[in-house]
TILO-530685 format. One record per residue (C-alpha): residue in one letter; x negated, y, z negated. Coordinates in steps of 0.25 Angstrom, whole numbers, padded with zeros to 4 digits, always signed. Each point is the difference from the previous one (the first is absolute). Layout:
% residues N
AXYZ/...
% end
This chain:
% residues 1039
M-0305+0508-0495/K-0012-0003-0008/R-0015+0001+0005/K-0013-0003-0005/S-0003+0006-0014/S-0013+0006+0004/W+0007+0010+0010/L+0013+0006-0004/W+0012-0002+0008/F+0013+0007-0001/L+0014-0004+0005/T+0007+0011+0007/C+0014+0006+0003/L+0005+0001+0014/F+0012+0004+0007/T-0001-0003+0014/A+0007+0002+0013/C+0000-0012+0009/F+0004-0001+0015/V+0002-0012+0008/L-0002-0001+0015/L+0008-0011+0007/S+0008-0002+0013/T+0013-0005+0005/S+0002-0010+0011/A+0011-0010+0005/H-0011-0011-0001/Q+0001-0004-0015/L-0005-0012-0007/L+0013-0001-0008/A+0012+0007+0005/P+0005+0012-0009/E+0010-0005-0011/S+0014+0002+0004/P+0010+0008-0009/A+0006-0013-0004/T-0013-0005-0005/R-0003+0012-0007/L+0013+0000-0008/G-0002-0002-0014/R-0014+0004+0000/S-0005+0011-0008/D-0008+0009+0010/T-0007+0011-0006/A-0004+0013+0007/T-0002+0015-0002/G+0014+0003+0007/L-0007+0008+0010/T-0003-0010+0010/D+0005-0014+0004/Q-0014-0003+0007/V-0007-0004-0013/T+0008-0009-0010/F-0003-0011-0009/D+0006-0011-0009/N-0005-0009-0011/Y-0008-0008+0011/S-0008+0010+0009/L+0000+0013+0007/I+0009+0001+0012/L-0004+0009+0012/K+0011+0003+0010/G+0007-0012-0005/Q-0012-0009+0002/R-0005-0007-0013/V-0015+0002-0001/F-0012-0004-0009/I-0009+0012-0002/H-0014-0006+0001/S-0010+0011-0001/G-0014+0004-0003/E-0006+0013-0005/F-0008+0009+0010/H-0004+0014-0003/T-0003+0008+0013/F-0008+0011-0007/R-0010-0011-0004/L-0002-0003+0015/P-0002+0014+0005/V+0000-0004+0015/P+0015+0000+0005/S-0004-0008+0012/L-0004-0011-0009/W+0014-0001-0007/P+0006-0009+0011/D-0011-0010-0003/I+0004-0001-0014/L+0015-0001+0004/Q-0002-0010+0011/K-0008-0009-0010/V+0012+0002-0010/K+0009-0005+0011/A-0009-0011+0004/A+0001-0005-0015/G+0015-0002+0001/L+0002+0013-0009/N+0011+0009+0004/A-0003+0013-0008/V-0011+0008-0006/S+0001+0009-0012/V-0008+0014+0002/Y-0003+0010-0010/T-0002+0015+0005/H-0009+0009-0008/M+0004+0013-0004/G-0014+0005-0003/L-0004-0002+0014/I+0013+0004+0007/N+0003+0012-0009/P-0014+0006-0003/A+0004+0013-0004/P+0013+0007-0005/G+0010+0000+0011/V-0010-0006+0010/V+0005-0014+0006/D-0009-0006+0010/F+0004-0012+0008/D-0011+0000+0010/S-0011-0010+0002/F+0000-0012-0009/R+0011+0007-0009/A+0010-0002+0012/L+0013-0009-0002/Q+0005+0000+0015/P-0012-0009+0005/L+0003-0009-0011/Y+0015-0001+0004/D-0003-0001+0014/A-0010-0012-0003/A+0009-0007-0009/R+0011+0001+0011/A-0009-0006+0010/A-0005-0011-0009/G+0014-0003-0005/I-0003+0003-0015/W+0009+0007-0010/I-0006+0011-0009/V+0002+0002-0014/L-0005+0015-0002/R-0003+0004-0014/P-0003+0015+0000/G-0002+0001-0015/T+0009+0004-0011/L+0010+0010-0001/P+0000+0007-0009/F-0011-0006-0009/S-0002+0001+0014/H-0010-0004+0011/Y-0007-0009-0010/I-0004-0013+0007/N-0011-0006-0010/A-0007-0009+0010/E-0013+0002-0007/T-0001+0014+0007/T-0004+0013-0006/A+0011+0006-0009/G+0009-0011+0005/G+0002+0007+0013/I+0005+0013-0006/A-0006+0012+0007/H-0012+0006-0007/W+0005+0014+0000/A+0012-0004-0007/T-0008-0006-0012/S-0006+0014-0002/Q+0011+0009+0004/V+0012-0006-0006/A+0002+0004-0014/G+0012-0009-0003/E-0002-0015-0002/L-0002-0007+0013/R+0010-0011+0004/T+0011+0007-0008/N+0011+0009+0004/A-0008+0012-0004/S+0004+0012+0009/D-0014+0003+0005/W-0003-0015+0003/R+0013-0001+0008/A-0004+0012+0008/A-0014-0006+0003/W+0005-0013+0006/Q+0011+0006+0009/A-0008+0003+0012/Y-0006-0014+0000/I+0012-0008-0002/Q+0007+0009+0011/G-0011-0003+0009/I+0002-0015-0002/I+0015+0001+0003/D-0002+0009+0012/V-0010-0010+0007/T+0008-0012-0004/A+0014+0004+0003/P-0001+0000+0015/N-0005-0015-0001/Q+0012-0005-0008/I+0009-0010+0006/T+0012+0009-0002/H-0007+0009+0010/G-0003-0011+0010/G-0014-0002-0006/P-0006-0012-0007/V+0001+0006-0014/I+0012-0005-0008/G-0003+0009-0011/G-0007-0001-0014/Y+0001-0006-0013/F-0006+0007-0011/E-0008-0007-0011/Y-0003+0004-0014/L-0011-0007-0007/C-0004+0004-0014/A-0009-0006-0010/G-0010+0004-0011/L-0012-0008-0004/D+0007-0013+0001/S+0013-0006+0004/T+0007+0003-0013/D-0002+0015+0000/N+0009+0006+0011/E-0004+0015+0001/Y+0013+0003+0007/S+0010-0010-0005/Q+0015+0002+0000/N-0001+0005-0015/P+0002+0010-0005/I+0012+0005+0007/T-0007+0012+0006/R-0008-0009+0009/A+0012-0007+0005/E+0007+0012+0003/Y-0012+0005+0007/F+0000-0012+0009/A+0014+0002+0002/D-0003+0014+0005/L-0010-0005+0009/E+0009-0010+0006/A+0010+0011+0003/V-0010+0008+0008/Y-0003-0012+0009/K+0014-0004+0001/D+0005+0013+0004/P+0004-0001+0015/S-0008+0012+0003/S-0013-0007-0003/G+0002-0010+0011/I-0004-0012-0009/V+0010-0011+0002/V-0007-0013-0005/P-0001-0006-0014/L-0008+0005-0012/T-0008-0010-0006/Y-0008-0002-0013/N-0014-0007-0002/D-0001-0004-0014/P-0015-0005-0003/G+0005-0007-0013/Q+0013-0007-0003/G+0006+0013-0006/R+0014-0001+0005/N+0000+0015+0004/F+0010+0007+0009/I+0008-0012+0003/N+0013+0005-0006/G+0004+0013-0007/T-0004+0014+0003/G-0011+0001+0010/A+0002-0014+0005/V-0005-0003+0014/D+0006-0008+0012/L-0011-0011+0000/Y-0009-0004-0011/G-0013-0006+0002/L-0012-0006-0008/D-0015+0001+0003/S-0010-0011-0005/Y-0015-0002+0000/P-0001-0013-0007/Q-0015-0001+0001/G-0003+0014-0004/F-0012+0007+0005/D-0013-0007-0005/C-0006-0008+0011/S-0012-0004-0008/N+0005-0015-0002/P+0008-0002+0012/T+0003-0015-0002/V+0006+0003-0014/W+0015+0002+0002/Q+0011+0006-0009/P+0012-0009+0002/V+0012+0003+0008/T+0011+0009-0005/T+0012-0010-0003/N+0011+0009-0004/Y+0002+0008+0013/H+0013-0007+0004/Q+0006+0001-0014/Y-0004+0014-0001/H+0007+0003+0013/A+0012-0007-0004/E+0001+0008-0013/V-0002+0014+0006/N+0005+0001+0014/P+0006-0013+0005/S+0009+0008+0010/Q-0012+0005+0008/P-0011-0007+0008/W-0013-0003-0008/Y-0010+0010+0004/F-0015+0001-0002/P-0005+0014+0005/E-0014-0004-0004/F-0006-0014-0002/Q-0015-0003-0001/G-0007-0001+0013/G-0014+0002-0005/S-0007+0009-0011/F-0008+0013+0000/D-0014+0000-0006/A-0006+0010-0009/W-0014+0007-0001/G-0011-0007-0008/P-0012-0009+0001/T+0008-0012-0004/A+0012+0003+0009/P+0002-0013+0009/G+0003+0007+0013/Y+0012-0004+0009/A-0005-0014+0004/P+0004-0006-0013/C+0013+0008+0000/R+0003-0007+0013/V-0002-0013-0007/L+0008+0003-0012/T+0012+0004+0009/G-0003-0010+0011/P+0008-0010+0008/D+0002-0009-0012/F+0005+0012-0008/Q+0009+0004+0011/S+0005-0014+0001/V+0004-0001-0014/F+0004+0014-0004/N+0007+0004+0013/L+0008-0012+0000/Q+0003+0002-0015/L+0007+0013+0005/W+0008-0008+0010/A+0004-0010-0011/S+0005+0012-0008/N+0009+0003+0012/A-0007+0013+0004/K+0004+0005+0014/L-0008+0013+0001/I-0015-0001-0002/N-0011+0010+0002/Y-0015-0005-0002/Y-0009+0011-0005/M-0009+0001+0008/F+0000-0007+0013/Y-0011+0010+0005/G-0007+0008-0010/G-0009+0009+0009/T-0010+0010-0005/S+0001+0011-0011/W-0009+0009+0008/G-0003+0015-0004/G+0006+0004-0013/I+0012-0010+0001/P-0004-0009-0012/F+0004+0002-0014/P-0012-0002-0010/G+0003-0014-0002/V-0004-0006+0014/Y-0010+0002+0010/T+0000+0003+0015/S+0005-0014+0005/Y+0014-0003-0002/D-0001-0014+0006/Y+0009-0005-0011/G-0004-0015+0003/A+0012+0001+0009/S+0005-0009+0012/L-0007+0010+0010/T-0014+0004-0004/E-0004+0015+0000/S-0006-0002+0013/R+0014-0005+0005/E-0005-0015+0002/L+0009-0012-0003/T-0003-0009-0012/T+0005-0013-0006/K+0010+0008-0008/F+0006+0005+0014/D+0001-0014+0004/E+0008-0004-0012/I+0009+0012+0001/K+0002-0003+0015/R+0005-0015-0004/Q+0009+0006-0010/G+0005+0012+0009/L+0003-0009+0012/F+0008-0009-0008/L+0008+0011-0006/R+0002+0006+0014/S+0005-0014+0005/S+0009-0002-0012/P+0012+0009+0000/E+0008-0010-0009/F-0010+0003-0011/Y+0004+0015+0000/K+0013-0004-0007/T-0002-0010-0011/D+0006-0003-0014/W-0010-0004-0011/I+0005-0013-0005/A-0009-0005-0011/D-0015-0003-0003/S-0008-0010-0008/S+0002+0009-0013/T+0015+0000+0001/G+0003-0014+0003/L-0004-0003+0014/A-0006-0014-0001/V-0004-0003+0014/S-0015-0003-0001/T-0006-0013-0004/N-0011+0007-0007/S+0002+0011-0010/A-0013+0006+0004/A+0008+0005+0012/F+0009+0012-0002/V+0012+0001+0010/T+0010+0012+0003/F+0012-0003+0009/L+0006+0011+0009/R+0011-0003+0009/N+0007+0007+0011/P+0015+0001-0004/D+0005+0000+0015/S-0009-0011+0007/Q-0004-0007-0013/A-0014+0000+0005/G-0009-0003-0012/F-0013+0006-0005/Y-0008-0007-0011/I-0012+0008-0004/V-0011-0008-0007/R-0012+0004-0008/Q-0008-0006-0011/T+0007+0002-0014/D-0013+0005-0005/S-0002+0011+0011/T-0014+0002-0003/S-0004-0015+0001/T-0010-0005+0011/L+0003-0014-0002/N+0006-0009+0012/I+0014-0005-0003/T+0010-0009+0008/F+0014-0002-0002/K+0013-0004+0007/A+0013+0009+0000/T+0015-0003+0000/V+0006+0010+0010/T+0014+0003+0004/T+0003-0003+0015/P+0012-0001+0009/S-0003-0016-0001/G+0001+0001-0015/P-0011+0001-0011/L-0013-0006+0006/Q-0014-0002-0008/V-0010+0005+0010/P-0009-0003+0006/I+0005-0013+0004/V-0011-0006+0009/A-0012+0009-0005/S-0005-0004-0014/S+0002+0014-0006/I+0000+0015+0000/A-0013+0006-0004/L-0004+0013-0006/S-0015+0002+0001/G-0003+0009-0012/R+0005+0014+0002/E+0011-0002+0011/S+0014+0002+0002/K+0010-0007+0010/M+0014+0001+0005/I+0008-0013+0002/L+0011+0003+0010/T+0013-0007+0002/S+0011+0002+0010/Y-0009+0011+0007/A+0003+0006+0013/F-0009+0001+0012/G+0007+0006+0012/S+0013-0008+0001/S-0007-0012-0006/R+0000-0003-0015/L-0010-0009-0008/L+0004-0009-0011/Y-0012+0003-0009/S-0015+0004+0001/T-0011-0001-0010/A-0009+0006+0011/Q+0000+0015+0001/V+0006+0008+0011/F-0009+0010+0008/F+0010+0003+0011/S+0014-0004+0004/G+0010+0006+0010/T+0002-0001+0015/I-0009+0002+0012/D+0007-0001+0014/G+0012-0007-0006/R-0007-0011-0007/D+0000-0001-0015/I-0015+0001-0006/L-0005-0005-0013/F-0014+0002-0004/L-0004-0006-0013/H-0013+0000-0007/G-0007-0006-0013/A-0013-0001-0007/E-0009-0010+0008/T-0003-0008-0013/Q+0014-0003-0003/E+0012-0008+0006/H+0012+0007+0004/E+0014-0004+0006/V+0012+0005+0007/A+0014-0006+0003/L+0008+0005+0012/T+0008-0004+0012/L-0009+0000+0012/T+0009+0003+0012/G-0002+0002+0015/T-0007-0008+0011/P-0015-0002-0005/N-0011+0003+0009/P-0012-0009+0001/L-0009+0001-0012/N-0013-0006-0006/Q+0004-0001-0014/S-0010+0001-0011/S-0003-0012-0009/Q+0001+0009-0012/V+0015+0003+0003/V+0009-0011-0004/F+0015+0000+0004/T+0010-0008-0008/Q+0015-0002+0003/N+0011-0007-0007/A-0006+0004-0014/T+0009-0002-0012/G+0008+0013-0003/L-0001+0006+0014/G+0011+0002+0010/P+0002-0006+0014/G-0011+0006+0010/E-0008+0006-0011/T-0015-0003+0000/I-0011+0002-0010/V-0013+0005+0005/S-0012-0002-0010/F-0013+0007+0002/L-0012-0007-0006/A-0011+0007-0007/G-0012+0004+0009/I+0008+0006+0012/E-0009+0012+0006/G+0005+0009+0011/L+0013+0000+0007/V+0009-0012+0002/T+0012-0001+0009/V+0010-0008-0008/W+0012+0001+0010/D+0002+0006+0013/S+0013+0000+0007/D+0009+0008+0009/T+0007+0005-0013/Q-0010+0000-0011/L-0015+0002-0002/V-0006-0004-0014/L-0015+0003-0003/Y-0008-0003-0012/A-0014+0006-0004/D-0009+0001-0012/S+0002+0013-0007/E-0013+0006+0005/T+0003-0003+0014/A+0014+0005-0001/A-0006+0013-0004/T-0006+0001+0013/F+0013+0001+0007/W+0008+0013+0003/T+0015+0003+0003/P+0001+0014+0006/A+0013+0006+0002/I+0004+0002+0015/A+0009+0011+0004/L+0009-0004+0011/P-0001+0007+0013/E+0014+0005-0001/S-0003+0007-0013/A-0012+0008+0006/S+0008+0013-0001/D+0002-0002-0015/P-0011+0006-0008/L+0003-0010-0012/A+0000-0012+0008/N-0012-0006-0007/Y+0006-0002-0013/W+0002-0015-0003/S+0014-0004-0004/L+0007+0013+0003/G-0008+0003+0013/T-0004-0014+0005/N-0001-0014-0003/E-0008-0004+0012/T-0014-0006-0003/V-0011-0010+0005/L-0010-0008-0008/V-0014+0004+0003/G-0012-0008-0007/G-0015+0003+0000/P-0003+0015+0000/Y-0005+0008-0012/L+0012+0009+0002/V+0012+0001+0009/R+0005+0014+0000/N+0012+0000+0009/A+0006-0008+0012/S+0009+0004+0012/I+0006-0008+0011/Q+0002+0006+0014/G+0006-0010+0010/T-0008-0013-0002/T-0013+0007-0006/L-0002-0001-0015/A-0009+0012-0004/L-0008-0002-0013/R-0008+0011-0007/G-0009-0003-0012/D-0014-0002-0005/L-0010-0011+0000/K-0012-0002-0009/N-0005-0012+0007/D+0003-0008+0012/V+0013-0008-0003/R+0010-0010+0006/L+0013+0007+0004/T+0013-0008-0003/V+0013+0005+0004/V+0015-0004-0001/A+0008+0009+0009/P+0012+0000+0009/R-0001-0011+0010/N+0000+0011+0012/I-0013+0006-0004/S-0010-0003+0010/S-0011+0010-0003/I-0006+0005-0013/T-0009+0012-0002/W-0009+0004-0012/N-0002+0015-0002/G+0003+0002+0015/E-0009-0012+0005/S+0006-0012+0006/V-0002-0013-0008/S-0002-0013+0008/G+0004-0013-0006/D+0010-0011+0000/F+0015+0003+0000/A+0011-0010-0003/G+0006-0006+0013/M-0014+0000+0007/Q-0004-0013+0006/D-0013+0001-0006/A+0005+0004-0014/N-0007-0008-0010/A+0005-0006-0013/S-0006+0011-0008/L+0012+0009+0003/P+0009+0003-0012/T+0012-0002+0008/A+0005-0005+0014/I+0009+0012+0000/G-0006+0014+0000/G-0014-0005-0005/F-0013+0005+0003/V-0014-0002-0004/G-0012+0009+0005/Q-0013+0006-0005/L-0002+0014-0004/Q-0014+0005+0000/T-0006+0013-0006/S-0006+0010+0009/S-0015-0002+0003/G-0002+0015-0002/L+0003-0001-0015/T-0012-0009-0003/G-0011+0011+0001/I+0007+0011-0008/S-0010+0006-0009/V-0001+0013-0008/P-0012+0009-0002/K-0009+0001-0013/L+0003+0013-0007/E-0012+0008+0001/G-0005+0014+0003/W+0006+0006-0012/K-0001+0015-0002/F+0000+0006-0014/M+0004+0012-0007/D+0001+0004-0015/S+0015+0002-0003/L-0001+0006-0014/P-0006+0013+0002/E+0008+0005-0012/V-0011-0006-0009/G-0012+0003+0009/T-0001+0014-0004/R+0006+0010-0011/M+0003+0009+0011/F+0010-0008+0007/D+0012+0009+0004/D+0013-0005-0005/S+0007+0013+0001/D+0010-0006+0010/W+0004-0011-0010/V+0012+0001-0008/V-0001+0006-0014/A+0005-0010-0010/D+0007+0009-0011/N+0013-0007-0002/T+0004+0000-0015/T+0012-0009+0002/T+0003-0013+0007/N+0012-0009+0003/S-0008-0012-0003/P+0004-0006-0014/F-0014-0003-0002/K-0006+0013-0005/P-0014+0004-0001/L-0008-0007-0012/Y-0008+0012-0003/G-0006+0013+0006/D+0004+0015+0001/G+0014-0002+0005/R-0003-0001+0015/V+0006-0012+0007/L-0010-0007+0009/Y+0009-0010+0007/G-0002-0001+0015/C+0014-0003+0004/D+0004+0013-0006/Y-0009+0008+0010/G+0004-0009+0012/F-0012-0009-0001/C+0006-0014-0003/E-0007-0009+0010/N-0013-0007-0001/T-0013+0008-0004/V+0002+0013-0007/L-0011+0009-0004/W+0000+0010-0012/R-0010+0011-0003/G+0000+0006-0014/H-0007+0013-0001/F-0007+0006-0013/M-0010+0010-0004/A-0011-0007-0007/T-0006+0006-0013/G-0010-0011-0003/A+0008-0006-0011/E+0008-0009+0009/K-0005-0015-0003/S+0011-0008+0006/V+0014-0001+0006/N+0011-0009-0004/L+0009-0004+0012/S+0012-0010+0001/I+0002-0003+0014/N+0012-0008+0005/G+0000-0007+0014/G+0008-0012-0003/E-0004-0015-0002/A-0013-0003+0007/F-0003+0014+0002/A-0014+0007+0000/A-0005+0014-0002/S-0014+0007+0001/V-0003+0012-0008/S-0012+0009+0003/T-0005+0013-0006/N-0006+0010+0011/N-0009-0010+0008/R-0001-0011-0010/N+0009-0013+0000/N+0005-0009-0011/V+0009-0011+0006/D+0010-0008-0008/E+0013-0006+0001/T+0005+0003-0014/D+0004+0012-0008/E-0011+0005-0010/K-0009+0011-0004/F-0010+0004+0010/I-0013+0006-0005/F-0007+0011+0008/P-0014-0004+0004/E-0011+0009-0004/G-0001+0011+0009/A+0014-0003+0007/L+0006+0014-0004/V-0004+0014+0004/V+0002+0009-0011/G+0008+0013+0003/R+0004-0005+0013/D+0013-0007+0005/N-0002-0015-0001/V+0009-0011+0006/I+0004-0013-0004/T+0005-0008+0012/V+0009-0012-0002/V+0003-0010+0011/Q+0012-0008-0003/D+0005-0012+0008/N+0015+0000-0001/M+0005-0015+0001/G+0014+0004+0002/L+0012+0004-0010/D+0006-0010-0009/E+0013-0008+0002/S+0011+0002-0009/G-0001-0007-0014/S+0007+0001-0013/T-0004+0015-0002/A+0009+0010+0007/D-0007+0006+0012/N-0012-0009+0000/T-0002+0003+0015/K-0004+0015-0004/S-0014-0006-0003/P-0010+0011-0006/R-0011-0002+0011/G-0011+0009-0002/V-0007+0006-0013/R+0009-0003-0012/G-0010+0007-0009/F-0012+0009+0000/E-0008+0006-0011/L-0014+0007+0000/F-0009-0002-0012/S-0001+0012-0001/G+0006+0011+0009/N+0012+0001+0009/F+0003-0002+0015/T+0003+0013+0007/T+0007-0006+0013/W+0004-0014+0005/K+0001-0003+0015/V+0006-0012+0007/Q-0001-0005+0014/G+0007-0013+0006/K+0004-0004+0014/I+0000+0013+0009/G+0013+0007+0000/G+0007-0007-0012/Y+0014-0005+0001/L+0005+0009+0011/N-0012+0005+0009/F-0008-0013+0002/P-0005+0000+0014/D+0001-0015+0004/K+0015-0002+0002/V-0002-0013+0007/R-0007-0008-0010/G+0008+0007-0011/I-0002+0006-0014/L-0006-0013-0007/N-0011-0001+0010/E-0011+0010-0005/G-0006+0005-0013/G-0008+0012-0004/L-0014-0004+0003/F-0008+0010+0008/G-0001-0009+0012/E+0015-0003+0000/R+0003+0015-0001/Q-0009+0002+0012/G+0005-0011+0008/W-0012-0008+0001/H+0008-0013+0000/L+0007+0003+0012/P-0003-0005+0014/G-0007+0011+0008/F-0007+0007-0011/D-0014+0004+0005/T-0011-0007-0008/S-0011+0001+0010/N-0008+0010-0009/W+0001-0009-0012/P-0012-0008-0004/T+0000-0015+0002/R+0001-0009-0012/D+0005-0014-0001/L+0011-0003-0009/M-0007-0011-0007/E-0010+0011-0005/G+0010+0006-0009/L-0002+0015-0004/P-0014+0006+0001/D-0009-0003-0012/S+0011-0009-0006/K+0007+0012-0006/A+0014+0000-0005/G+0010+0008+0009/V+0008-0001+0012/G-0005-0001+0014/F+0007-0001+0014/F-0005-0011+0010/V+0006+0000+0014/T-0002-0009+0012/T+0007-0003+0013/F+0001-0012+0008/N+0008-0005+0013/L+0009-0012+0000/T+0005-0007+0013/I+0010-0011-0004/P+0007-0006+0012/Q+0015+0003+0002/G+0010-0012-0004/S-0007-0003-0013/D+0001+0002-0015/V-0013+0001-0007/P+0001+0003-0015/M-0012+0008-0005/S-0005+0004-0013/L-0011+0009-0006/T-0007-0008-0010/F-0010+0004-0010/Q-0010-0011+0000/E-0010+0003-0011/P+0002-0007-0014/S+0011+0006-0009/G-0003+0008-0013/Q-0008+0012+0006/P+0004+0013-0007/Y+0007+0007+0012/R+0013+0004+0006/A+0003+0001+0014/F+0012+0007+0008/L+0000-0007+0013/F+0006+0008+0012/V+0003-0006+0013/N+0003+0010+0011/G+0004+0010-0010/W+0009-0010-0008/M-0004-0003-0014/M+0001-0016+0001/G-0007-0004-0013/K-0005+0004-0014/R-0012-0009-0004/V-0003+0000-0014/A-0013-0009+0000/N-0002-0001-0015/L+0014-0004-0003/G+0005-0007+0012/P+0006-0009+0005/Q+0002+0005+0014/S-0012+0001+0010/K+0008-0003+0013/F+0009+0010+0006/I+0010-0004+0011/V+0000+0010+0011/H+0011-0002+0011/E+0000+0003+0015/G+0006+0014+0001/I-0008+0005-0011/L-0012-0006+0007/D-0001+0004+0015/Y-0002-0014+0006/N-0004+0007+0013/G-0007+0012-0003/V-0009+0008-0010/N+0002-0002-0015/T-0005+0008-0012/V-0003-0006-0013/A-0003+0009-0012/V-0004-0004-0014/A+0001+0010-0011/L-0010-0007-0010/W+0001+0004-0014/S-0013-0005-0008/M+0004-0001-0015/T-0013-0002-0007/P-0013+0008+0003/G-0013-0008+0002/V+0008-0013+0004/P-0002-0004+0014/I+0013-0004+0008/T+0000-0007+0013/P+0013+0000+0007/D+0000-0009+0012/L+0013+0003+0008/Q+0003-0008+0013/L+0011-0002+0009/T+0004-0014+0001/I+0010-0008+0008/D+0009-0009-0008/N+0007-0007+0011/V+0003+0000+0015/Y+0014-0003+0005/D+0004+0000+0015/G+0013+0008+0001/G+0004+0010-0010/V+0012+0009+0000/G-0007+0010+0010/G+0002+0015+0002/I-0007+0004-0012/V-0001+0015-0001/T-0011+0008-0007/D+0003+0013-0006/N-0013+0005-0006/P+0000+0016+0001/P-0014+0005+0001/W-0007+0010-0008/S+0004+0015+0001/N-0004+0011-0009/V+0014+0005-0001/G+0004+0001-0015/R-0014-0005-0004/T-0011+0007-0008/
% end
């Protein structure tokens, strides 16, 4: 990977355990392949289970061929476990069948030997929610033994901070002390996950372990297969995990960020090789400027591991964004990797015959507290398909169109790559169209994937294509004038494609859904409104009366077609849903692509499978579904007798369109009856999508949602939070004496007297750290030279006794006249903002970042004592076990717990936040206010705390909401001014506390922070059952 030159980006090395959740059922989309079918096929597995195998085509689970279609979701970036079902339900609604989930060693294993799976660190709620949603989980707990490293733009790449300071050996190697350090963490993961494995009757089928290694670019593999010592080391790792006593029974995989051909064969080779790819990189500044598609994916796969399925453990689903006044923010990232990117680049993966794909990220979330590494700010929105506020985007729509096609198309799970335009496939009448041909070897279904030859082109092109069909070669379309690509767009031309028991001859229209409902074969096609499209098929059954659109043309007895085959042409200009054919055996629908994206196909568990906890898994658990059009989101559906119960969300009043089994006589939406017209009713009108199982009605948002409002933030209370510089007499006797003379960091002090002043070495690695250097003044002292390290975009304040000098750079600080007291103890106080620890790079142990004072020197004189204080309690004794080790820093107000709900500020003076610090001085002050919220149940109301003043003012703000540090605002750097705060952090029906630790950087410069609570959207529905877990203030453990 590469990123913008102004902010360094390092590729990293991972070795990750991956666990997959799935289910079993007799109701399968394709029957398990028989032993006879499997003869001659090169199945590959670990030898420890027959539940997970694979051949050269795809993964095979319990004998069922599966296309893994997954999105990345980090639960620690959404610290409200009762909201995890919301993400998983949206993943399922998009047609995906899995999520990939990192776990964070630094959060779960905050101190040596301490493993904490409480609160948002828990795994069991994730497993339970995934089982309920019918989503498989790829769990990636980090590397072993360059272990527990996840990269993910998080501090130290996810390695526990204590390990970066206390382990002398090189991290992510087989150093004995590092091996001892990760034992408790990895055993904790195993202990929680083992009871959920499928071999124990649970939904987890096991794990595959993923290595990912890279240096500064794709050619520098930090942990390649050479020299042989590295390969032997990998072999040792594999032996550990394949030992029967480990309980791990699934394949080990490798994720190669460059086409390095590592660990495919030879010593240390893994079971399944994979490649990751971020073709647009990480600079969103010019979102309409593309890099072209990678054209050698298939060739590379054929060369390096043709006996295995083609696997992409990470493919670009967005981009992170860096600090800086020129940083574009995430809106351009969502354009750079938007629906047109997904159309062209995702289908390029399909064209390479990839059958396991994970998009990083599908939901990015929030890097709250001390989670980020220095290169990124609080928001980890990532420009993903779901916004940070959990809302759907046009990217979600495109993923859904792709995902429901894949879910509907089991023939596509097993295809041979035949040829493409670069290898002699001459099927297009226009060389500007590039075509790849895949074919199912059993059914002969054909898949022609088309893009522009210049994949970056924005020109509109047209062409015809000669395709192979059961009726022989046909140049299509036959009736329509051409196939069109409108700029950056890819399409799939289908031949001999099955929908239910029917099979179409060809289609230049795209398939949104195919399958069966109530025994009828259903085909739902879509296409761009401005283009012509065409399908040829045999229409069967007794047709129901239908008012046919004049923009749909039927042609029979066309040259090249067989008996009974009909061409259906869709003229340009079709908007909305059109019923093409409605009979007792078939239903064919067509819509423009935007309308198609308003439809949903929720999986419905059969009543007889109610006792099966895994009944909600598509293909292995159920194939029953209905078509539902109109709502913003359909979360799930169930059928009890003759009632179809739908649950979901509305953004506006909408028309509800349903295709369901014919015996359905009533429909409920979120528990309320929906009136409308059912098929078969005497007064049913022509607007029904079908005369069998059709329904139309109206869904209206609740009237109670129209008046939702939030209060203005006012009534702020204020207290100085930097008493360490208010007087020379501040008592730091309880602070830790910083007198180490050695460090395990490879980055040694630059100068000084031999003492090492690195916060992590004293247990203070997170957020703000304070240093106090004592010296006896003689009067000869004129200045001090300090080198302060806090990571990219950090800040530091330096003060002598009661005078401040604020700067964000390392330099010589001149003592102002009269600042020192001769013959007395004088103190230099350094306030340092730790922006997180670096991720791995080309330097060994880069994560052992030297955060603190790297150099100190008096001119002249010597320091007598250095003291240090960070978050209260250090690694082991921090009092807030719910919010965890990364939530707080060492500011006086944080140590006292001023940010926590329930702290008594009644005796504090009132001062508006917009007034800044008194007398426009530099320093740190705490502002606290409370407010009530009353948000109706049965709603989802995303909210943000937004700084509304113009950017550029010289201040930093640490934003606490009910005790959780939900944002770091760097006003003079940017770009973030809006901070998403979810329900569960906010109490939507109770009292809320907002605290702002305001750090004014420049004396004499007024700052006017204007922080307000804002409503981003209002949705009728929501996942429901949101639980707050915001422990109030207590003096236990705080000083």
